[in-house]
C-alpha positions as CSV (number, residue, x, y, z in Angstrom):
1,X,100.1,104.9,-169.2
2,X,103.7,104.7,-168.2
3,X,106.4,103.0,-170.3
4,X,106.6,99.8,-168.2
5,X,102.8,99.4,-168.4
6,X,102.9,99.7,-172.2
7,X,105.7,97.1,-172.5
8,X,103.8,94.7,-170.2
9,X,100.6,95.2,-172.3
10,X,102.6,94.4,-175.5
11,X,104.2,91.3,-173.9
12,X,100.8,90.1,-172.7
13,X,99.5,89.8,-176.3
14,X,102.8,88.3,-177.6
15,X,102.6,85.6,-174.9
16,X,99.0,84.8,-175.8
17,X,100.0,84.3,-179.5
18,X,103.1,82.3,-178.6
19,X,101.2,80.0,-176.3
20,X,98.6,79.3,-178.9
21,X,101.2,78.5,-181.5
22,X,103.1,76.2,-179.0
23,X,99.9,74.4,-178.1
24,X,98.5,73.9,-181.6
25,X,101.7,72.7,-183.1
26,X,103.0,70.8,-180.1
27,X,106.2,72.9,-180.0
28,X,108.4,73.6,-177.0
29,X,110.1,76.7,-175.6
30,X,113.3,76.0,-177.6
31,X,111.2,76.4,-180.8
32,X,109.7,79.8,-180.3
33,X,110.0,83.0,-178.1
34,X,108.7,86.5,-178.0
35,X,110.8,89.5,-178.8
36,X,112.5,91.6,-176.2
37,X,111.5,95.2,-175.8
38,X,113.3,97.3,-178.5
39,X,114.4,94.2,-180.4
40,X,114.2,94.4,-184.2
41,X,112.1,92.1,-186.3
42,X,108.9,90.2,-185.8
43,X,107.3,89.9,-182.3
44,X,107.1,86.1,-182.4
45,X,110.5,84.6,-183.0
46,X,110.5,81.2,-184.7
47,X,113.8,79.7,-183.6
48,X,113.8,76.3,-185.3
49,X,113.2,75.0,-188.8
50,X,110.3,73.0,-187.4
51,X,108.6,76.1,-186.0
52,X,109.1,78.0,-189.3
53,X,107.6,75.1,-191.3
54,X,104.5,74.6,-189.2
55,X,103.8,78.4,-188.7
56,X,104.7,80.3,-191.9
57,X,103.7,83.7,-190.6
58,X,105.6,86.8,-189.7
59,X,103.8,88.1,-186.6
60,X,103.5,91.6,-185.3
61,X,101.4,92.2,-182.2
62,X,99.8,95.5,-181.4
63,X,97.9,95.9,-178.2
64,X,96.6,99.4,-178.6
65,X,93.5,101.6,-178.3
66,X,94.4,103.1,-181.8
67,X,92.5,100.2,-183.3
68,X,89.2,101.1,-181.7
69,X,87.5,101.8,-185.1
70,X,88.5,98.4,-186.4
71,X,86.7,96.8,-183.4
72,X,83.6,98.9,-184.0
73,X,83.6,97.7,-187.6
74,X,84.3,94.1,-186.6
75,X,81.4,94.2,-184.1
76,X,79.2,95.4,-187.0
77,X,80.1,92.4,-189.1
78,X,79.4,90.2,-186.1
79,X,75.9,91.7,-185.6
80,X,74.7,90.9,-189.2
81,X,74.0,87.2,-188.5
82,X,75.4,84.1,-186.7
83,X,78.2,83.4,-189.2
84,X,81.9,84.0,-188.4
85,X,82.6,87.7,-188.7
86,X,85.2,88.9,-191.3
87,X,86.3,92.5,-191.6
88,X,88.0,93.5,-194.8
89,X,89.9,96.9,-194.7
90,X,91.7,98.8,-197.5
91,X,93.7,101.9,-197.6
92,X,94.6,103.8,-200.8
93,X,97.6,102.3,-202.5
94,X,97.8,99.4,-200.0
95,X,96.6,95.8,-200.3
96,X,93.3,94.8,-198.7
97,X,93.5,93.1,-195.3
98,X,91.2,90.4,-193.9
99,X,90.6,90.6,-190.2
100,X,89.2,87.6,-188.2
101,X,89.4,86.8,-184.5
102,X,92.5,85.2,-183.2
103,X,90.6,82.2,-181.9
104,X,89.0,81.7,-185.3
105,X,92.4,82.0,-187.0
106,X,93.8,79.2,-184.8
107,X,90.7,77.1,-185.3
108,X,91.2,77.4,-189.1
109,X,94.9,76.3,-188.6
110,X,93.7,73.4,-186.4
111,X,91.3,72.2,-189.1
112,X,93.9,72.5,-191.7
113,X,96.3,70.4,-189.6
114,X,93.7,67.8,-189.0
115,X,92.8,67.6,-192.7
116,X,96.4,67.2,-193.6
117,X,96.9,64.5,-191.0
118,X,93.9,62.6,-192.2
119,X,95.2,62.7,-195.8
120,X,98.6,61.5,-194.7
121,X,97.1,58.7,-192.6
122,X,95.2,57.4,-195.7
123,X,98.3,57.0,-197.8
């Protein structure tokens, strides 16, 4: 894969994540952008205080075949039953990580927002 293709592949994933954040939190293009190739820092740049408040995550996007083993393990978790799969991974001297699908992550955020909105509307 040539360098331009690698960059495009990375931008593709960044744009998916950015678009999901914009849609879920009703943000606009002035609130958030993706990083440029070679730019330091997180891949999803939260530009406004509003964006930083509603999405409190530092996001790094990796669109790579290096993660093939994780996908194999995630599919194993998915095959166990019909519940939402969760993969927990751990490396020596590193914290455990929980891996869920991107769609499930944004569904959890949507439910959290709806729950908070219903609480605020009751008061």
